[in-house]
MIKELUM-130928 format. One record per residue (C-alpha): x, y, z; residue number from 1. Coordinates in pm, 1 decimal, padded with zeros to 6 digits. Example, Ala and Ser with C-alpha at 12.3 -4.5 7.8 and 13.67 -1.06 7.14 Angstrom:
<sites>
[[01230.0,-00450.0,00780.0],1],
[[01367.0,-00106.0,00714.0],2],
</sites>
This chain:
<sites>
[[18599.2,-19617.8,-07164.8],1],
[[18403.6,-19368.6,-06950.9],2],
[[18074.6,-19488.0,-07098.7],3],
[[18171.6,-19849.3,-07024.5],4],
[[18246.4,-19760.2,-06662.5],5],
[[17909.6,-19582.3,-06628.5],6],
[[17736.0,-19892.5,-06771.0],7],
[[17926.9,-20114.0,-06527.5],8],
[[17822.2,-19879.2,-06245.8],9],
[[17457.3,-19914.8,-06346.0],10],
[[17483.7,-20294.6,-06361.2],11],
[[17658.4,-20320.9,-06024.7],12],
[[17409.9,-20074.0,-05873.4],13],
[[17119.6,-20292.7,-05987.7],14],
[[17289.6,-20601.9,-05848.7],15],
[[17360.9,-20423.2,-05518.2],16],
[[17002.5,-20298.4,-05497.3],17],
[[16881.3,-20658.1,-05523.0],18],
[[17104.7,-20746.6,-05227.6],19],
[[17340.0,-20968.7,-05424.4],20],
[[17658.1,-20764.4,-05392.2],21],
[[17780.5,-20556.5,-05682.2],22],
[[18141.9,-20604.9,-05578.5],23],
[[18141.4,-20952.1,-05726.9],24],
[[18115.7,-20779.2,-06064.9],25],
[[18277.8,-20443.1,-05997.6],26],
[[18606.2,-20558.8,-05844.8],27],
[[18704.5,-20797.6,-06129.3],28],
[[18600.3,-20537.1,-06389.2],29],
[[18812.7,-20271.1,-06221.7],30],
[[19107.9,-20509.7,-06203.6],31],
[[19093.0,-20632.4,-06561.1],32],
[[18955.7,-20329.5,-06748.1],33],
[[19124.9,-20040.7,-06569.6],34],
[[19438.5,-20204.3,-06434.0],35],
[[19400.7,-20065.7,-06080.7],36],
[[19547.6,-20257.8,-05788.1],37],
[[19347.1,-20501.7,-05578.6],38],
[[19347.0,-20258.6,-05285.4],39],
[[19222.8,-19972.8,-05505.7],40],
[[18952.9,-20190.3,-05664.8],41],
[[18820.7,-20301.1,-05326.8],42],
[[18829.3,-19949.2,-05183.0],43],
[[18656.9,-19808.8,-05492.9],44],
[[18391.6,-20078.8,-05465.0],45],
[[18325.2,-19978.7,-05104.7],46],
[[18295.5,-19611.1,-05197.9],47],
[[18060.2,-19694.3,-05486.4],48],
[[17856.6,-19920.4,-05259.5],49],
[[17749.4,-19644.9,-05019.2],50],
[[17505.2,-19455.5,-05247.1],51],
[[17353.9,-19770.7,-05395.6],52],
[[17314.6,-19921.5,-05048.0],53],
[[17144.9,-19605.2,-04919.3],54],
[[16906.2,-19598.2,-05215.2],55],
[[16818.1,-19966.9,-05172.1],56],
[[16781.7,-19921.0,-04795.3],57],
[[16539.6,-19633.8,-04848.3],58],
[[16318.5,-19846.8,-05074.0],59],
[[16325.3,-20146.1,-04838.4],60],
[[16246.6,-19932.2,-04530.6],61],
[[15963.1,-19763.8,-04719.7],62],
[[15821.8,-20108.0,-04802.2],63],
[[15859.8,-20215.4,-04436.1],64],
[[16107.7,-20493.5,-04513.8],65],
[[16372.2,-20390.0,-04262.7],66],
[[16368.7,-20491.9,-03897.6],67],
[[16529.2,-20177.7,-03759.2],68],
[[16630.4,-20325.2,-03420.9],69],
[[16802.7,-20617.8,-03593.3],70],
[[16962.7,-20381.3,-03845.1],71],
[[17108.0,-20165.6,-03565.2],72],
[[17266.9,-20469.1,-03399.3],73],
[[17412.4,-20581.4,-03731.1],74],
[[17532.9,-20227.3,-03801.7],75],
[[17725.1,-20218.7,-03474.4],76],
[[17903.9,-20544.3,-03549.5],77],
[[17944.6,-20449.1,-03914.9],78],
[[18127.6,-20126.8,-03833.5],79],
[[18365.3,-20309.1,-03598.5],80],
[[18422.2,-20582.2,-03856.8],81],
[[18477.3,-20329.1,-04134.5],82],
[[18744.3,-20149.1,-03932.8],83],
[[18921.2,-20475.8,-03848.6],84],
[[18893.9,-20598.4,-04206.6],85],
[[19027.5,-20270.7,-04346.2],86],
[[19332.5,-20283.3,-04122.3],87],
[[19387.4,-20648.9,-04212.4],88],
[[19349.7,-20585.2,-04588.3],89],
[[19586.9,-20289.6,-04569.0],90],
[[19859.9,-20510.3,-04422.3],91],
[[19828.0,-20781.4,-04691.1],92],
[[20006.0,-20764.0,-05027.7],93],
[[19782.6,-20702.0,-05330.5],94],
[[19842.4,-21044.6,-05489.2],95],
[[19755.4,-21223.1,-05164.3],96],
[[19446.6,-21005.5,-05119.8],97],
[[19342.5,-21092.7,-05475.5],98],
[[19378.6,-21463.6,-05403.6],99],
[[19174.8,-21431.9,-05085.7],100],
[[18902.0,-21248.9,-05278.7],101],
[[18909.2,-21508.1,-05557.8],102],
[[18889.4,-21792.7,-05306.4],103],
[[18594.0,-21623.5,-05137.7],104],
[[18411.7,-21592.5,-05472.4],105],
[[18485.6,-21957.8,-05551.0],106],
[[18354.5,-22078.1,-05215.0],107],
[[18040.7,-21863.2,-05246.6],108],
[[17982.9,-21988.2,-05602.3],109],
[[18010.6,-22351.5,-05491.6],110],
[[17781.0,-22280.8,-05198.5],111],
[[17519.8,-22126.8,-05430.2],112],
[[17538.4,-22427.8,-05663.8],113],
[[17464.5,-22679.1,-05388.2],114],
[[17234.9,-22493.8,-05148.7],115],
[[16873.4,-22602.7,-05131.6],116],
</sites>
């Protein structure tokens, strides 16, 4: 089981590094393979995201693909949104949070199918 989780971590790290979002893989795997709650899966995904995001950010900054002024503005709003979202998620029951997450994945999947 530990080896499977390490492999899943590598896969989600690669996906995150490409900017796709490893949580779309990691959260369902944590839910179905480890039996953790929706809240725990989402929090674990966020904790696992930090090192992979920092590594990817380093590479993209080194290759001059990041507009730092734009990134700082997004970071400011992102921190505020993350705090609000965390408080909101904490007040929602796990089954409702799971449905919201599933609906989000469905909408994004449909969007990706039909975008130009």
